[in-house]
C-alpha positions in Angstrom: 0.0 0.0 0.0 1.3 3.5 -0.9 0.1 6.6 0.8 -1.1 9.3 -1.7 0.7 12.6 -2.0 -2.5 14.1 -0.3 -1.6 12.2 2.9 2.1 12.8 2.7 1.9 16.5 1.9 -1.1 17.0 4.2 0.9 15.6 7.1 3.9 17.8 6.2 1.6 20.9 6.1 0.2 20.0 9.5 3.6 19.4 11.0 4.8 22.8 9.7 1.8 24.5 11.2 2.4 22.7 14.4 6.0 23.8 14.5 4.8 27.4 14.2 1.8 26.9 16.5 2.5 30.0 18.6 3.7 32.3 15.8 0.3 33.2 14.3 -1.0 32.6 10.8 1.3 31.5 7.9 0.6 32.7 4.4 -0.1 30.0 1.8 2.8 31.1 -0.3 5.2 30.9 2.6 3.9 27.5 3.7 4.1 26.2 0.1 7.7 27.4 -0.3 8.8 25.8 3.0 7.2 22.5 2.1 8.2 22.6 -1.6 4.5 22.3 -2.7 2.8 24.5 -5.3 0.5 27.1 -3.8 -2.4 25.7 -6.0 -1.9 22.2 -4.7 -1.4 23.4 -1.1 -4.7 25.2 -1.3 -6.5 22.1 -2.5 -5.0 20.1 0.5 -6.0 22.8 3.0 -9.7 22.5 2.1 -10.3 19.0 3.7 -8.0 19.9 6.6 -10.2 23.0 7.3 -13.4 21.0 6.9 -12.0 18.4 9.3 -11.4 21.1 11.9 -7.6 20.9 11.8 -6.8 24.2 10.2 -8.2 27.7 10.7 -7.7 30.5 8.2 -7.6 34.2 8.6 -8.1 36.8 5.9 -6.3 40.1 5.5 -2.7 41.4 5.3 -1.8 39.5 8.5 -3.9 36.5 7.6 -3.0 33.0 6.6 -3.4 29.5 8.0 -2.8 28.1 11.4 -3.4 24.9 13.2 -6.8 24.7 14.9 -5.9 22.6 17.9 -2.8 22.0 20.0 -0.3 19.7 18.3 -0.6 17.2 21.1 -4.3 16.8 20.3 -3.9 15.8 16.6 -2.5 12.4 15.5 -0.9 11.5 12.3 -3.6 8.8 11.8 -6.3 11.4 11.9 -4.7 13.4 9.1 -3.9 10.3 7.0 -7.5 9.0 7.4 -9.0 12.3 6.4 -6.7 12.8 3.4 -7.1 9.2 2.2 -10.8 9.4 2.6 -11.2 6.7 5.2 -10.3 3.1 5.7 -7.9 1.1 3.6 -10.7 -0.6 1.8 -14.3 0.7 1.2 -16.0 -2.3 2.7 -14.8 -1.5 6.1 -16.7 1.8 6.1 -19.9 0.5 4.6 -19.9 -3.3 5.1 -23.6 -3.7 4.3 -23.2 -2.1 0.9 -20.9 -4.9 -0.2 -22.7 -7.9 -1.6 -19.9 -10.2 -0.4 -20.1 -9.0 3.2 -21.6 -12.2 4.7 -19.3 -14.6 2.7 -16.1 -12.6 2.4 -13.1 -14.4 3.7 -10.6 -11.5 3.5 -12.7 -8.7 5.1 -11.3 -9.7 8.6 -7.8 -9.4 7.2 -8.4 -6.0 5.9 -10.0 -4.9 9.2 -6.9 -6.2 11.2 -4.5 -4.5 8.7 -6.5 -1.2 9.0 -6.6 -1.5 12.8 -2.8 -2.1 13.0 -2.0 0.7 10.4 -4.2 3.4 11.9 -3.6 2.2 15.5 0.1 2.9 15.0 -0.5 6.3 13.3 -3.1 7.3 15.9 -0.5 6.7 18.6 1.7 9.5 17.2 0.8 13.1 17.8 2.1 16.0 15.8 3.8 17.2 19.0 5.7 13.9 19.3 6.8 14.2 15.7 8.1 17.7 16.3 9.8 16.7 19.6 11.6 13.8 17.9 13.4 16.2 15.6 
């Protein structure tokens, strides 16, 4: 399994904002330059992060983006799950929509893999990532 650039870049954006938590809003162009992401793509990534309640934005000359919660209250798993759109396979989110639900031999394996994957990522907060550096 490969994580999409949405997850990887979204996580980088959130770590950057977490590192600058007490410094006020960061303009999109500054954030994009620091993370080597185009401003256009960064703005696309910020949309779900704002909807998810992880980023706040302010308008005006001193405006920009800032992390919406303390870095110790946001896990890497939350960001990845949001950016990937949910579980590692669709049937884990809507099992009754799958016609193979009652006779599927691998669904349990996907559930265990998802639990392990997100369990690990949910055990790591943005603050822990920053503190490790």
